[in-house]
N, C-alpha and C positions, 0 to 999 in steps of 0.2 A: 235748771233756770232759777234763780232767786226770786222772791217776791219783789225784791226793790229792782230786777232787772226789767221787770213788767211796768212799773212805775216810771223808771227813767225813759225806757222806750217809748212810753206815752208822750212824754215830753219831747224827744226826738220826733215825733208823729206831728206834733204841733210846729217844730220848726219846719218840717217837711210841707206841711199844708199852707204855711208862712212863704216859703219858696215859691211854691205853685202860684199863688196870688200874685206873686211879684214878676211871674214869668219865667222863673229860674225852674231848672230841674228840680223835683221836689226831694231834695235829699237833706235829711236834718240830722245834727249829731250835737252829743251831750257828752262833756266831760265831767267825770265824778270823782272826788277824792276824800274818803273817810265819810261818806255820807253826804256830803256837800258838792251841790253844783258848782264848778269853778267856771265852767263855760256852755253856753248854749247857743247854737247858730245853725244857717242853712247855707247851701250854696249861694253865691255871689258872682259869679263868672259874668253874668250878662249886665250885672249893674255896674260893674266896675272893669269891666272889658279884661280883666286878669284871669289868665288859663289857670292859675295855681289857687283860685279862689274857690276851692270844694269845702263842704261844711268841716270836714275832718280837720284839713289845713288850717282853717278859722279857728277851729275849737281848740286845736293844739298851741297855735300862737297866743291866743287870749289865755289859755291856761299856763302857758309859760310866763306871759306877762304878770298874771295875778300870784303866781307862786314864787315869781322871782328868780325862775331857774328852768333851763330847757331840758333837765332830766326830770319827767313828770312819773317817776316812780310811785309804786302804789296807786295809780289810776286808773280807772275805767273808763273806756269810750264807748258810747250808746252811737249806733248810726243806722238809719233806717234800710240804707242799701249797703253790701259788701264793698269795702273799700277797693279801690283802682290800685293798680301798682304803686302810682304815687303818693296815695294815702298810706298804704300798707307800710311802705319803706319808711314814710315820715312817722309813722306810729313806732315802727322799730326803734328808729334812731332816738325817738323821744324816751325810750324804754317804759312805754304804757305796758301797766301789767295784763289787763284784760280787753279784750274786744268783744262787744255784744252787738250783732247785726241782727236786724230783721230779715230782709229780703237777698237771696243769693243773685250774683251778677253773673250769668254764665258765659258772657263775652269777655269780661274784663276782670271779674273778680280774683282778687290775689290774697284771700284769706282761706283758699281752700277750693273754690268752685272752678277757677280757670289756671290759677296760679297759686302758690304758697308761699308768698314772703315772709309772712309773720311765722312761719315753722321752718324756715329754710335753715338746714345743718351748717351752712356756711355764715350765718350772720351770728352776730355777737349777742343776740336778745331774742328770747321767744315769748310769746305771752299766751295766756289761756284764751281760747275762743269758744264762744257759744253762738250758735247760730239758729235762725228760725223764731226768733222773738217776736211775737205778734206779726208774723211773716205775711199773713194774708192782709193785715190793715197796711203794711208797708206797701205791699204790691198794689193794692187798691188804688192808693194814692198815686202811684206810679202810671197805673193803667189810665185812669181817669185823667191824668194830665197829657198823656200821648194821645189818647183818643180825642181829646178836644183839640189838639193840635193839626191831627189828620183831618180833623172836619174844619179847620180854618177859623176857630172859635179860642176864645182865651179859656183856659183852665179854671175851672170854680175852685173855691178851697176847701 
């Protein structure tokens, strides 16, 4: 893990907390290229009613818009929760160079936990994957959110 990985994951955690405050599943994502944040966002499915509005997808879209190219070579995606199959596939399609995530998703994780789409030998692109960065902090945001939901309350930021 690079020292910058921790710094950018802290930004992703801020996004996850913002998501929780909005009633969204608290997942945050930050897309970085050459030491510069080019996208920072969080889940927005509840707000938009769009099932595709995962943090990673939104960050990829914003990054492509800002860079003027769908090929996001040389970028690193920081995300608080291991990407699902949809998001992992999008990361591969966008040619993201590195994926850094906090918490593993044992039910739907597609970067090594349940599936491994980012290293599948049949895909045209593979990326470096670093997992477990600020894992406990990422898990705590998720635990607090779902505990509040089970208890009928709104999650606290």
